[in-house]
C-alpha positions in Angstrom: -41.3 9.3 -21.4 -39.8 11.1 -24.4 -42.1 14.1 -23.8 -40.4 14.6 -20.4 -36.8 13.7 -21.2 -36.5 16.2 -24.1 -37.5 19.2 -21.9 -35.2 18.0 -19.1 -32.3 17.7 -21.5 -33.0 21.2 -22.9 -33.1 22.7 -19.3 -29.8 21.0 -18.5 -28.2 22.2 -21.7 -29.4 25.8 -21.0 -27.9 25.7 -17.5 -24.6 24.5 -18.8 -24.5 27.1 -21.5 -25.5 29.9 -19.1 -22.3 29.2 -17.0 -20.0 28.9 -20.0 -18.9 32.6 -20.1 -19.1 33.6 -16.4 -16.2 35.6 -15.1 -13.5 34.0 -13.1 -11.0 31.3 -13.8 -9.6 28.2 -12.1 -7.3 28.8 -9.2 -3.7 29.1 -10.2 -1.2 27.3 -7.9 2.5 27.9 -7.2 5.0 26.1 -9.5 8.4 24.9 -8.5 11.6 25.4 -10.6 14.5 23.1 -9.7 18.0 23.7 -11.0 20.4 20.8 -11.4 24.0 20.8 -12.5 24.9 24.2 -11.1 28.2 23.1 -9.7 29.1 21.4 -13.0 29.4 24.7 -14.8 32.7 26.1 -13.7 33.6 29.8 -13.9 30.0 31.2 -13.6 27.8 32.5 -10.9 24.1 31.9 -11.4 21.2 34.1 -10.3 17.4 33.8 -9.9 15.1 36.7 -9.4 11.5 37.8 -9.8 11.3 40.4 -12.5 9.9 43.2 -10.5 13.1 44.6 -9.0 13.5 42.0 -6.2 17.0 41.1 -5.0 18.5 38.2 -6.9 19.2 34.9 -5.2 22.6 33.4 -5.9 22.7 29.7 -6.8 25.7 27.9 -5.4 24.3 24.4 -5.6 21.3 22.5 -7.0 18.2 24.1 -5.5 14.5 24.7 -6.0 12.5 28.0 -6.1 8.8 28.6 -5.9 7.1 30.6 -8.6 4.2 32.3 -6.9 0.8 32.1 -8.3 -1.1 35.3 -9.1 -4.7 36.3 -9.4 -4.2 37.9 -12.7 -1.2 38.3 -15.0 1.5 35.7 -14.3 4.6 36.7 -12.4 7.8 36.7 -14.4 11.1 35.2 -13.1 14.6 35.3 -14.6 17.6 32.9 -14.5 21.0 34.0 -15.7 24.7 33.6 -15.1 27.7 35.9 -14.9 31.2 34.9 -16.0 33.4 35.2 -12.9 36.4 36.5 -14.9 34.9 38.7 -17.6 31.8 39.7 -15.6 29.8 39.3 -18.8 26.3 38.1 -18.4 24.8 35.1 -20.1 21.4 35.1 -21.9 18.4 35.3 -19.6 16.0 32.4 -19.3 12.5 33.6 -18.4 9.8 31.7 -16.6 6.1 32.6 -16.2 3.8 30.9 -13.8 0.6 30.8 -15.9 -0.8 27.4 -14.8 2.7 26.1 -15.3 3.8 22.6 -14.3 6.9 22.2 -12.1 10.2 22.2 -14.1 13.6 20.7 -13.6 16.3 22.7 -15.4 19.4 20.6 -16.0 22.3 22.8 -16.9 24.5 21.3 -19.6 27.0 23.9 -20.5 27.6 27.6 -21.1 29.1 28.5 -24.5 29.6 32.0 -25.9 27.4 33.3 -23.0 24.5 31.1 -23.9 23.2 28.7 -21.3 22.5 25.2 -22.7 20.0 23.3 -20.7 17.4 20.5 -20.7 14.0 21.3 -19.3 11.8 18.5 -17.8 8.2 19.2 -16.9 6.7 17.5 -13.9 3.0 17.3 -12.9 1.7 19.6 -10.1 -1.7 21.1 -9.1 -1.7 23.4 -12.2 -1.0 20.9 -14.9 -0.8 17.2 -15.4 2.0 16.2 -17.8 3.6 13.1 -19.2 7.0 13.1 -17.5 8.6 10.7 -19.9 12.1 9.5 -18.9 13.0 11.0 -15.6 16.3 9.1 -15.1 18.3 12.3 -15.6 16.6 14.0 -12.6 18.8 13.7 -9.6 16.2 14.7 -6.9 13.9 11.7 -6.8 11.6 13.5 -4.3 10.5 15.8 -7.2 9.4 12.8 -9.2 7.5 11.4 -6.2 5.7 14.7 -5.7 4.8 14.8 -9.4 3.3 11.3 -9.2 1.4 12.2 -6.1 0.0 15.3 -7.9 -1.1 13.2 -10.8 -2.7 10.6 -8.6 -4.6 13.3 -6.7 -5.8 14.7 -10.0 -7.1 11.3 -11.2 -8.9 10.7 -7.9 -10.6 14.1 -8.3 -11.7 13.3 -11.9 -12.8 9.8 -10.8 -14.9 11.4 -8.0 -16.6 13.8 -10.5 -17.3 10.9 -12.9 -18.8 8.8 -10.0 -20.9 11.7 -8.9 -22.2 12.2 -12.5 -23.0 8.5 -12.9 -24.8 8.5 -9.5 -26.8 11.6 -10.5 -27.7 10.2 -13.8 -28.7 6.9 -12.2 -30.9 8.8 -9.7 -32.6 10.7 -12.6 -33.3 7.5 -14.5 -34.6 5.8 -11.3 -36.9 8.8 -10.6 -38.4 8.8 -14.1 -38.8 5.0 -14.2 -40.5 5.0 -10.8 -42.8 7.9 -11.8 -43.7 6.1 -15.1 -44.5 2.9 -13.2 -46.8 4.8 -10.8 -48.7 6.3 -13.8 -49.1 2.9 -15.5 -50.4 1.5 -12.2 -52.9 4.3 -11.7 -54.2 3.9 -15.3 -54.9 0.2 -14.8 
């Protein structure tokens, strides 16, 4: 039996190695950025835009935006504020969707034109993360969506593991059956 298992293992290993450096990558999915606490920062208008010259969206309340996926280089997005009285811009917070999880940005304050915020990552089709304490996230639907994405990922992994175990069991059954046939023929 060892004489047949070793060549089979070598063939499987060669097949796996031959696909290791093939071109292409896993599909990138859209990511969601949700802003919370926009109304709590008085005296500022906040903006969101894709960094390719698109018109900026004005944030007047807590809202979510989709960061589109790309087939190559990730798209870049910007978030910033402008002081309503001085017209001075805050620092710019940049986001890139390169297999990024969903994010909740909780705005805490603006001091000296710097935006202070807390960033919470949530699971999505791109990335499975440990959310940690999500009590500070006001939109509970975002948390439910993250849990559903995580569950879907674990079901997919479980399916791959089950398929692998079934395939391995089939191979073992095949070789055991073949060996029994040989021993019966030699008797």
